[in-house]
KEZA-418463 format. One line per 2 residues: number of its first residue (from 1); their letters; for each residue x, y, z of C-alpha. Coordinates in nm, 3 decimals, padded with zeros to 5 digits. Example, Ala and Ser with C-alpha at 12.3 -4.5 7.8 and 13.67 -1.06 7.14 Angstrom:
# KEZA-418463
1 = AS = 01.230,-00.450,00.780 | 01.367,-00.106,00.714
# end
This chain:
# KEZA-418463
1 = MN = 13.185,12.906,09.809 | 12.917,12.881,10.077
3 = HV = 12.813,12.568,10.253 | 12.505,12.493,10.018
5 = ER = 12.737,12.509,09.713 | 12.996,12.310,09.866
7 = AL = 12.744,12.044,09.983 | 12.618,12.029,09.615
9 = IE = 12.966,11.948,09.497 | 13.072,11.695,09.757
11 = TP = 12.732,11.509,09.784 | 12.682,11.283,09.488
13 = ST = 12.324,11.329,09.332 | 12.072,11.049,09.357
15 = EQ = 12.131,10.986,08.981 | 12.491,10.906,09.050
17 = CQ = 12.411,10.682,09.343 | 12.128,10.495,09.205
19 = PR = 12.155,10.300,08.867 | 11.887,10.380,08.601
21 = RR = 11.609,10.128,08.628 | 11.334,10.049,08.363
23 = LV = 11.021,09.989,08.528 | 10.684,09.835,08.401
25 = GV = 10.368,09.919,08.603 | 10.111,09.628,08.592
27 = DY = 09.740,09.687,08.659 | 09.644,09.322,08.694
29 = GT = 09.317,09.199,08.579 | 09.187,08.836,08.499
31 = VR = 09.091,08.936,08.139 | 09.292,09.260,08.063
33 = IG = 09.631,09.384,08.205 | 09.713,09.745,08.192
35 = LA = 10.091,09.820,08.134 | 10.279,10.136,08.169
37 = FA = 10.650,10.210,08.138 | 10.890,10.435,08.303
39 = DS = 11.246,10.475,08.367 | 11.380,10.599,08.711
41 = ES = 11.603,10.860,08.538 | 11.305,11.059,08.394
43 = GI = 11.059,10.970,08.666 | 10.772,10.983,08.414
45 = AS = 10.539,10.703,08.363 | 10.356,10.652,08.021
47 = PL = 10.086,10.422,07.919 | 10.225,10.119,07.728
49 = EN = 09.931,09.896,07.641 | 09.637,09.691,07.732
51 = YN = 09.719,09.340,07.712 | 09.423,09.085,07.667
53 = RR = 09.503,08.762,07.834 | 09.496,08.449,07.613
55 = SP = 09.669,08.144,07.778 | 09.911,08.077,08.014
57 = TA = 10.162,07.992,07.744 | 10.081,08.298,07.530
59 = DA = 10.081,08.525,07.846 | 10.430,08.395,07.938
61 = ER = 10.568,08.459,07.589 | 10.421,08.820,07.600
63 = FQ = 10.573,08.899,07.924 | 10.926,08.732,07.843
65 = RL = 10.916,08.934,07.510 | 10.834,09.248,07.705
67 = AA = 11.111,09.202,07.963 | 11.369,09.146,07.682
69 = EE = 11.270,09.404,07.461 | 11.235,09.688,07.705
71 = AV = 11.512,09.556,07.936 | 11.282,09.565,08.234
73 = DL = 11.459,09.589,08.561 | 11.136,09.569,08.779
75 = FV = 10.784,09.507,08.740 | 10.536,09.713,08.976
77 = VG = 10.224,09.529,09.029 | 09.953,09.719,09.171
79 = LP = 09.769,09.570,09.480 | 09.388,09.634,09.500
81 = VH = 09.324,09.684,09.868 | 09.033,09.792,10.086
83 = LD = 08.988,10.149,10.199 | 09.143,10.050,10.541
85 = GG = 09.445,09.911,10.364 | 09.362,09.545,10.411
87 = ES = 09.420,09.317,10.148 | 09.138,09.168,09.935
89 = QK = 09.096,08.850,09.741 | 09.198,09.039,09.436
91 = SQ = 09.518,09.153,09.619 | 09.603,08.783,09.675
93 = EA = 09.536,08.718,09.299 | 09.775,09.008,09.196
95 = RQ = 10.033,08.861,09.440 | 10.008,08.523,09.271
97 = FG = 10.035,08.694,08.935 | 10.340,08.894,09.060
99 = EW = 10.506,08.562,09.158 | 10.429,08.401,08.829
101 = LT = 10.554,08.701,08.645 | 10.899,08.670,08.820
103 = EV = 10.913,08.307,08.755 | 10.857,08.342,08.361
105 = TG = 11.066,08.657,08.319 | 11.328,08.644,08.587
107 = VP = 11.239,09.015,08.654 | 11.160,09.094,09.030
109 = VE = 10.829,09.228,09.121 | 10.728,09.484,09.380
111 = YY = 10.389,09.570,09.491 | 10.206,09.920,09.535
113 = DE = 09.882,10.023,09.654 | 09.672,10.108,09.362
115 = RF = 09.348,10.241,09.551 | 09.162,10.468,09.333
117 = TS = 09.363,10.451,09.028 | 09.083,10.306,08.818
119 = VE = 08.845,10.608,08.933 | 09.091,10.847,08.858
121 = AE = 09.158,10.706,08.519 | 08.771,10.702,08.455
123 = QI = 08.756,11.061,08.560 | 09.038,11.161,08.317
125 = LG = 08.899,10.965,08.024 | 08.538,11.092,08.094
127 = AA = 08.682,11.445,08.082 | 08.822,11.373,07.741
129 = QL = 08.483,11.307,07.608 | 08.583,10.972,07.462
131 = TK = 08.311,10.713,07.380 | 08.255,10.439,07.608
133 = KQ = 08.436,10.205,07.368 | 08.735,10.443,07.357
135 = RK = 08.763,10.472,07.728 | 08.753,10.104,07.794
137 = RR = 09.042,10.055,07.548 | 09.240,10.315,07.733
139 = LD = 09.136,10.254,08.095 | 09.382,09.980,08.226
141 = AL = 09.694,10.131,08.069 | 09.598,10.469,08.221
143 = SA = 09.534,10.303,08.548 | 09.887,10.138,08.546
145 = QI = 10.018,10.473,08.443 | 09.870,10.654,08.742
147 = ML = 09.983,10.357,08.990 | 10.350,10.363,08.841
149 = SG = 10.353,10.728,08.872 | 10.240,10.713,09.238
151 = YL = 10.520,10.450,09.291 | 10.784,10.668,09.128
153 = ES = 10.671,10.969,09.338 | 10.656,10.804,09.666
155 = RG = 10.988,10.611,09.623 | 11.173,10.833,09.393
157 = GS = 11.218,10.519,09.189 | 11.512,10.421,09.418
159 = QP = 11.384,10.259,09.730 | 11.193,09.946,09.746
161 = PQ = 10.844,09.989,09.881 | 10.745,09.836,10.216
163 = SL = 10.505,09.545,10.173 | 10.151,09.622,10.259
165 = DD = 10.176,09.323,10.523 | 10.470,09.502,10.683
167 = RG = 10.304,09.842,10.761 | 10.371,09.817,11.140
169 = D = 10.002,09.840,11.225
# end
C-alpha cells in the first residue's frame, strides 16, 4: 500500500467529520424573498420558492413552518454589498432580517456576499426565453440558489463564513 492509499484509509473524510447540514439560502427583499435549499452532503442548491411577504405574523409563521418541515440547520442570508465590498443600507436591512429570522425560528443565520447573483439569474432566465412575467416569478429563488451555491463552493458547506465586517482590511 502506498502513502496516498494509506492516507485515504487513515484520514476520515470531510463527510465523516462534519454532520450533514440542511441549509436554506435567502435572497432578502422587502416585498419578495427568494429561497433555495441544499444539504451539505450533496453540495447542490436548488430553488425552493419565492415568498411574497404578507405581515410580520404571517412571515414568522411561514419561516417557522419552513424551519420545522425541512429540519433547517442554517439560514444563509445574502448580503447586498457594494462593488468595493462595503456594506449598503440594504445590507443592514438584510442583517436585521437575519436577526429576526433567528429570533422567530431558533435557527442560526450566516451571511454571504450576494454581489451579481441577480444579474446572473437575469442572464440565465433571459437565455431561457421566458416571458417577463415568467422571469419575475423565478428571479428571486434563482438568485437565492446562485448565492447558496457560491456559499457551498467557497465553504464546502462545513466552515462558517467570515463576516464581511471582519475581512481584515
